[in-house]
N, C-alpha and C positions, 0 to 999 in steps of 0.2 A: 504493500500500500504506500502510495506516495505521501510525502509529508504535506500536511495542509499548510498553505501559504500564509495563514493568518496567525500563526503561533506568536510571532514577535511583534506584530503591528500594533497591538494594544499599548505597547510601550513606545515603539519607535515610530510615532506617527504625528509629530508636530514640528513645525519649522523651528530652526534654531533660534529664531527671534522669539524670545519669550514674551509673555504678556507684560504690558507695562506695569512697573511696580508702583504701588500707590502708597503715599506716606500715611502714617497713622492719623486718624481724625483728631482734630484739636478742639478743645472746648472753646466756645465763643468768648473772646476777651472783651471786657468793658473798659472804656477809658473815661475817667471822670476828671473834669477840671476843678482844681482846688482854688478856692477864693480866700485870700488873706484879709482879715478884718483888722483895721487899725483903730484902737480905742481912742476917742477924743478925751480931753481933760474934763469936759463938762459931762454931767450925767446923761445917760442915753435916754432919749424921749420914748414915750410909749409907742410912737409911730415907728421909731427905729427898732424897738423891741419886736413889734409886730412884723416888721420887714424880715428881721433875722429869723423869727419863728417860721414865717412862711417859706423863707429860703431853705432853712434846715428841713422843713417838712417836705418841700418839693424834692430836695436831694434824696431824702429817704424813700420817697415814692418812686423816683427814677431808679434808685438802686434796687428796690424791691421788684420793679418791673423787669429789670435786666436779669436779676437772679432767677425769677420764675420763668423767664423766657427760655432758659436753658433746658428745662424739663420737656416741653413739647418737642424741641429739636432732638433731644436724646431718644424720646419715645418714637418719634417718626423714623429715626435711623433704623431701629429694630424692626419697626413695621415695614419699612421699605424692603429690607432684606427678606422678610417673610413673604411679602407680596411678590417680589421678584422671583423667588423660588417657586411659588405657586404658578406664576405666569410661565416660567420655563418648563415646569412639569406638564402644564396644560398644552404647551406648544409641541412638545415631543410625543405626547400620548398617542396621537393617531398616526405616527410616522413609522411604525414597525421598526423601532430602534434606529431609524435613519434610512432604512431600505426604500421607503416610499417618499423620502424627502425630495422636493424640487429644489433647484438652486435658490429660489426665494425662501423656501422653508429653512434651508441651511443658513441663509443670511440672517433671518430673524432669530433662529436659535443661537447663532453665534453672538448676535448683539445682546440678547438677554443673558447669555452666559457671561459676557464681559462685564455687564452691569453688576451681576451677582459676584463675580470675582473681585470687583472693586470694593465690596463690603464684606469680604471673607472675615469671619471672626477669628480664624487661626492664621496668623501671619507667618509662622514657621512650622509648617505641617510635619516636617521630618523630626521635629522634637515633640510631637503630640501623639498621645496614645489613641486618639480618635482615628488615626490612619490605620491602626492594626485591625486585621480581620479580613473577611471575605466579602467582596463587593460584586454586585451584579451590574453588568453593562446594560444601560437602558437607552443609550443613544451614542452613535458615533458617525463620523464622516468617512471612516476607513472602509474602502470598498473591499479590501482583502478580508476584513473581518465579517462584513455583511454578506460577502459572497454573492453579490447580486447577479453575477454572470451565470450562476447555477440555477436550476429549477428549485423552487421553494422546498421541495421534499428532500433535497440534498444539502440544504443549508443548516448550519448549527442553529438550534432554536434558542439557546441561551448561552451566554458567555460570562465567565466569572474571572475576577482578578483578586488575588490575595496578597497582602503585604504585611510583613512583620518588621517593625522598625528596629527592635532590639537585636535581631539577627541579621538585618539587612538582606532579607530574602523575599522573593516574590514568585508568584505562580499564576499562570494563565490556564484556564480550563474551559473546554467546550462540553456541551451536553449532546444529546441526540442530534445526528446519528453517528458521530465519530468518537466522541469522548476523549479527544486528544488533550494532552497536557504539555506544559513546558515550565521549567523552573529556571530561576536566574539569581545572580548575585547583584546587589545594588551598591553603588559607590556614590555617596553624597557629593554634589558639586557646589551646592549652597543650601540654605535651609528649606528650599522649595523644590530643588531639582536633583535628579539622580542620573548617573550613567548606569546602563543595564547591560550585563553580560550573561547571555543564556548559556546554561551548562548541560541540560538534559531534556530530551523530548520523551514523551511516552505515547506511542501509537495505540489508539484504542484504550488509553489509560493503563495499558499492561506491558507493552513491549518497549523497553528503554533504548534510546539511541542518543549518543553523545552529540551535543550541538556543535556545529562548525564554528570556527573562530570568528567568522564574519558576522555571527548572530549577535549583534550589539545594537544598542539604541539609547535614547534618552527619554526621560519622562519628567514633566514638571507638574506639580500639584498646585493648581491655581485657586481652588476653593475647597474648603473642608469644614464640615460640621458633623454632628452625631449621625446624620442619616444620608447626607449627600456629599459626593466628591466630584469635582471637575478637574480633568487633567488634559494636558496638551503634550504631544510627542514631537519628535524632531523632524517629522515628515509633513507637518502642517495639519494634522488631524485633531479633532476634538473628541473627548471621551467624557461622558456623564454617567456616573455610577451611583447606585444606592446600596447602603449597607444591609447585608443579610445575615452575617454571623461574625460579631466582633471577637469571638473566642477562637476562631479558626487559626491553626498554626501551619505554616508552610514547611514542608519537609526540608531538613537541613542537609 
């Protein structure tokens, strides 16, 4: 049986140009002008007292407004991320993991993914335990994974990818009808990106074959939370995955 061409592409499928890095969000800063009051030698009149009182009260009101205005902005940020994720999942739901996506569909999904990447709660995913476990691929632009050149009954129905940060190991798995697998070693290039070197294929999940030396790639994790991951490979492809088993361990 010939090796399936999609073993390594879930890793090696995005352009070397990585997604733009976004600086951490900053809390809105408030600038207040300070007024120096010079006391006169004569007693302050009641009008002056009332003026100072009003000025002080106005400054307090302004400060209160600025302080409370932070909370809606903070809450909206969290809401925006949730809404963006819902919109992304709704956009990919009818696309058969990307196999039925038109160029317009791909563009819309990519735009939504980039917006979500910009608000990723995990800035250094390779240092996060949330990356560990088994992920199911729910959308990709990789033709070799989608196998769109084959009849549907000869396409893999489900693809999984598992990563363990502590051992720097990864595994790709196909379901029916082939059940092929491949494992790989990971080398961090930065807190979001790894080099991937594949070491062993398993045909039908049973017959081991050593991976050729050229079986290499790169993978960047651009969004990560408890249930969703977005990744981009070095061939320009986009991968969106959902968590299915956080306890899964990749064979060492």
